[in-house]
mmCIF file of the C-alpha atoms, coordinates in Angstrom:
data_MODEL
# 
_entry.id   MODEL 
# 
loop_
_atom_site.group_PDB 
_atom_site.id 
_atom_site.type_symbol 
_atom_site.label_atom_id 
_atom_site.label_alt_id 
_atom_site.label_comp_id 
_atom_site.label_asym_id 
_atom_site.label_entity_id 
_atom_site.label_seq_id 
_atom_site.pdbx_PDB_ins_code 
_atom_site.Cartn_x 
_atom_site.Cartn_y 
_atom_site.Cartn_z 
_atom_site.occupancy 
_atom_site.B_iso_or_equiv 
_atom_site.pdbx_formal_charge 
_atom_site.auth_seq_id 
_atom_site.auth_comp_id 
_atom_site.auth_asym_id 
_atom_site.auth_atom_id 
_atom_site.pdbx_PDB_model_num 
ATOM 1  C CA . MET A 1 1  ? -20.799 33.925 8.718   1.00 0.00 ? 1  MET A CA 1 
ATOM 2  C CA . MET A 1 2  ? -19.323 30.783 7.064   1.00 0.00 ? 2  MET A CA 1 
ATOM 3  C CA . GLN A 1 3  ? -16.596 29.008 8.780   1.00 0.00 ? 3  GLN A CA 1 
ATOM 4  C CA . ASN A 1 4  ? -14.194 26.641 6.885   1.00 0.00 ? 4  ASN A CA 1 
ATOM 5  C CA . ALA A 1 5  ? -14.359 22.933 7.838   1.00 0.00 ? 5  ALA A CA 1 
ATOM 6  C CA . PRO A 1 6  ? -11.626 21.720 10.413  1.00 0.00 ? 6  PRO A CA 1 
ATOM 7  C CA . GLU A 1 7  ? -8.655  19.636 8.740   1.00 0.00 ? 7  GLU A CA 1 
ATOM 8  C CA . LEU A 1 8  ? -9.047  16.141 8.787   1.00 0.00 ? 8  LEU A CA 1 
ATOM 9  C CA . THR A 1 9  ? -7.209  14.075 11.205  1.00 0.00 ? 9  THR A CA 1 
ATOM 10 C CA . VAL A 1 10 ? -5.878  10.783 9.364   1.00 0.00 ? 10 VAL A CA 1 
ATOM 11 C CA . SER A 1 11 ? -3.583  8.307  10.601  1.00 0.00 ? 11 SER A CA 1 
ATOM 12 C CA . ALA A 1 12 ? -2.255  7.242  7.297   1.00 0.00 ? 12 ALA A CA 1 
ATOM 13 C CA . TRP A 1 13 ? -2.939  8.296  3.548   1.00 0.00 ? 13 TRP A CA 1 
ATOM 14 C CA . LEU A 1 14 ? -2.798  5.529  0.997   1.00 0.00 ? 14 LEU A CA 1 
ATOM 15 C CA . ASN A 1 15 ? -2.336  5.442  -2.670  1.00 0.00 ? 15 ASN A CA 1 
ATOM 16 C CA . THR A 1 16 ? -1.048  8.996  -2.920  1.00 0.00 ? 16 THR A CA 1 
ATOM 17 C CA . ASP A 1 17 ? 2.173   10.761 -2.720  1.00 0.00 ? 17 ASP A CA 1 
ATOM 18 C CA . ASN A 1 18 ? 0.807   13.992 -1.243  1.00 0.00 ? 18 ASN A CA 1 
ATOM 19 C CA . ALA A 1 19 ? -1.814  13.774 1.680   1.00 0.00 ? 19 ALA A CA 1 
ATOM 20 C CA . PRO A 1 20 ? -4.833  15.793 0.555   1.00 0.00 ? 20 PRO A CA 1 
ATOM 21 C CA . THR A 1 21 ? -5.791  18.553 3.076   1.00 0.00 ? 21 THR A CA 1 
ATOM 22 C CA . LEU A 1 22 ? -8.928  20.573 2.880   1.00 0.00 ? 22 LEU A CA 1 
ATOM 23 C CA . VAL A 1 23 ? -7.116  23.782 2.417   1.00 0.00 ? 23 VAL A CA 1 
ATOM 24 C CA . GLY A 1 24 ? -5.158  22.340 -0.559  1.00 0.00 ? 24 GLY A CA 1 
ATOM 25 C CA . LEU A 1 25 ? -8.658  21.308 -2.009  1.00 0.00 ? 25 LEU A CA 1 
ATOM 26 C CA . ARG A 1 26 ? -10.371 24.582 -1.173  1.00 0.00 ? 26 ARG A CA 1 
ATOM 27 C CA . GLY A 1 27 ? -12.818 25.686 -4.362  1.00 0.00 ? 27 GLY A CA 1 
ATOM 28 C CA . LYS A 1 28 ? -13.651 22.002 -5.231  1.00 0.00 ? 28 LYS A CA 1 
ATOM 29 C CA . VAL A 1 29 ? -16.553 19.944 -4.326  1.00 0.00 ? 29 VAL A CA 1 
ATOM 30 C CA . ILE A 1 30 ? -15.270 17.322 -1.694  1.00 0.00 ? 30 ILE A CA 1 
ATOM 31 C CA . LEU A 1 31 ? -16.813 13.896 -1.579  1.00 0.00 ? 31 LEU A CA 1 
ATOM 32 C CA . ILE A 1 32 ? -15.616 11.790 1.419   1.00 0.00 ? 32 ILE A CA 1 
ATOM 33 C CA . GLU A 1 33 ? -16.651 8.363  1.254   1.00 0.00 ? 33 GLU A CA 1 
ATOM 34 C CA . ALA A 1 34 ? -16.052 6.886  4.939   1.00 0.00 ? 34 ALA A CA 1 
ATOM 35 C CA . PHE A 1 35 ? -16.360 2.999  4.636   1.00 0.00 ? 35 PHE A CA 1 
ATOM 36 C CA . GLN A 1 36 ? -15.583 -0.263 6.255   1.00 0.00 ? 36 GLN A CA 1 
ATOM 37 C CA . MET A 1 37 ? -14.204 -3.132 4.184   1.00 0.00 ? 37 MET A CA 1 
ATOM 38 C CA . LEU A 1 38 ? -16.408 -5.745 6.067   1.00 0.00 ? 38 LEU A CA 1 
ATOM 39 C CA . CYS A 1 39 ? -19.571 -3.576 5.556   1.00 0.00 ? 39 CYS A CA 1 
ATOM 40 C CA . PRO A 1 40 ? -21.658 -5.260 2.561   1.00 0.00 ? 40 PRO A CA 1 
ATOM 41 C CA . GLY A 1 41 ? -23.502 -1.991 1.984   1.00 0.00 ? 41 GLY A CA 1 
ATOM 42 C CA . CYS A 1 42 ? -20.226 0.072  1.753   1.00 0.00 ? 42 CYS A CA 1 
ATOM 43 C CA . VAL A 1 43 ? -18.506 -2.394 -0.761  1.00 0.00 ? 43 VAL A CA 1 
ATOM 44 C CA . SER A 1 44 ? -21.730 -2.751 -2.676  1.00 0.00 ? 44 SER A CA 1 
ATOM 45 C CA . HIS A 1 45 ? -23.224 0.657  -2.873  1.00 0.00 ? 45 HIS A CA 1 
ATOM 46 C CA . GLY A 1 46 ? -21.089 3.312  -1.405  1.00 0.00 ? 46 GLY A CA 1 
ATOM 47 C CA . LEU A 1 47 ? -17.819 2.631  -3.048  1.00 0.00 ? 47 LEU A CA 1 
ATOM 48 C CA . PRO A 1 48 ? -19.396 2.089  -6.549  1.00 0.00 ? 48 PRO A CA 1 
ATOM 49 C CA . GLN A 1 49 ? -21.011 5.580  -6.062  1.00 0.00 ? 49 GLN A CA 1 
ATOM 50 C CA . ALA A 1 50 ? -17.938 7.167  -5.091  1.00 0.00 ? 50 ALA A CA 1 
ATOM 51 C CA . LYS A 1 51 ? -16.273 5.709  -8.059  1.00 0.00 ? 51 LYS A CA 1 
ATOM 52 C CA . LYS A 1 52 ? -18.848 7.023  -10.428 1.00 0.00 ? 52 LYS A CA 1 
ATOM 53 C CA . VAL A 1 53 ? -18.615 10.413 -9.042  1.00 0.00 ? 53 VAL A CA 1 
ATOM 54 C CA . PHE A 1 54 ? -14.871 10.373 -9.574  1.00 0.00 ? 54 PHE A CA 1 
ATOM 55 C CA . GLU A 1 55 ? -15.078 9.235  -13.204 1.00 0.00 ? 55 GLU A CA 1 
ATOM 56 C CA . THR A 1 56 ? -18.102 11.453 -14.101 1.00 0.00 ? 56 THR A CA 1 
ATOM 57 C CA . PHE A 1 57 ? -16.557 14.980 -12.822 1.00 0.00 ? 57 PHE A CA 1 
ATOM 58 C CA . ASN A 1 58 ? -13.535 16.620 -13.737 1.00 0.00 ? 58 ASN A CA 1 
ATOM 59 C CA . GLU A 1 59 ? -10.889 16.510 -10.931 1.00 0.00 ? 59 GLU A CA 1 
ATOM 60 C CA . ASP A 1 60 ? -10.386 20.221 -11.254 1.00 0.00 ? 60 ASP A CA 1 
ATOM 61 C CA . ASP A 1 61 ? -13.855 20.530 -9.675  1.00 0.00 ? 61 ASP A CA 1 
ATOM 62 C CA . VAL A 1 62 ? -14.525 17.605 -7.651  1.00 0.00 ? 62 VAL A CA 1 
ATOM 63 C CA . ALA A 1 63 ? -12.164 15.684 -5.164  1.00 0.00 ? 63 ALA A CA 1 
ATOM 64 C CA . VAL A 1 64 ? -13.263 12.148 -4.015  1.00 0.00 ? 64 VAL A CA 1 
ATOM 65 C CA . LEU A 1 65 ? -11.476 11.107 -0.649  1.00 0.00 ? 65 LEU A CA 1 
ATOM 66 C CA . GLY A 1 66 ? -11.975 7.431  0.552   1.00 0.00 ? 66 GLY A CA 1 
ATOM 67 C CA . LEU A 1 67 ? -11.671 7.224  4.221   1.00 0.00 ? 67 LEU A CA 1 
ATOM 68 C CA . HIS A 1 68 ? -11.722 3.483  5.355   1.00 0.00 ? 68 HIS A CA 1 
ATOM 69 C CA . THR A 1 69 ? -12.456 3.487  9.247   1.00 0.00 ? 69 THR A CA 1 
ATOM 70 C CA . VAL A 1 70 ? -13.542 0.859  11.534  1.00 0.00 ? 70 VAL A CA 1 
ATOM 71 C CA . PHE A 1 71 ? -17.002 1.305  13.048  1.00 0.00 ? 71 PHE A CA 1 
ATOM 72 C CA . GLU A 1 72 ? -17.730 -2.234 14.485  1.00 0.00 ? 72 GLU A CA 1 
ATOM 73 C CA . HIS A 1 73 ? -15.470 -5.465 14.534  1.00 0.00 ? 73 HIS A CA 1 
ATOM 74 C CA . HIS A 1 74 ? -12.192 -3.584 15.652  1.00 0.00 ? 74 HIS A CA 1 
ATOM 75 C CA . SER A 1 75 ? -10.586 -6.923 16.460  1.00 0.00 ? 75 SER A CA 1 
ATOM 76 C CA . ALA A 1 76 ? -11.032 -8.344 13.028  1.00 0.00 ? 76 ALA A CA 1 
ATOM 77 C CA . GLN A 1 77 ? -9.743  -5.335 11.235  1.00 0.00 ? 77 GLN A CA 1 
# 
């Protein structure tokens, strides 16, 4: 039996008037790009790939969420 993913717990959403929810995005493919701004791989590879997905697919079918997180160097961020 399939279960739905738990709702995202996010401190703040930026660049949107309405915070996205998984329930609200149900029926779409959801790409979540978790990134850190000081991560060279995230900036040079992950974010451009997420942007390409966003530009390639119809927003009625695919949702792309950027999730900035700090996985190292907490004091610098």
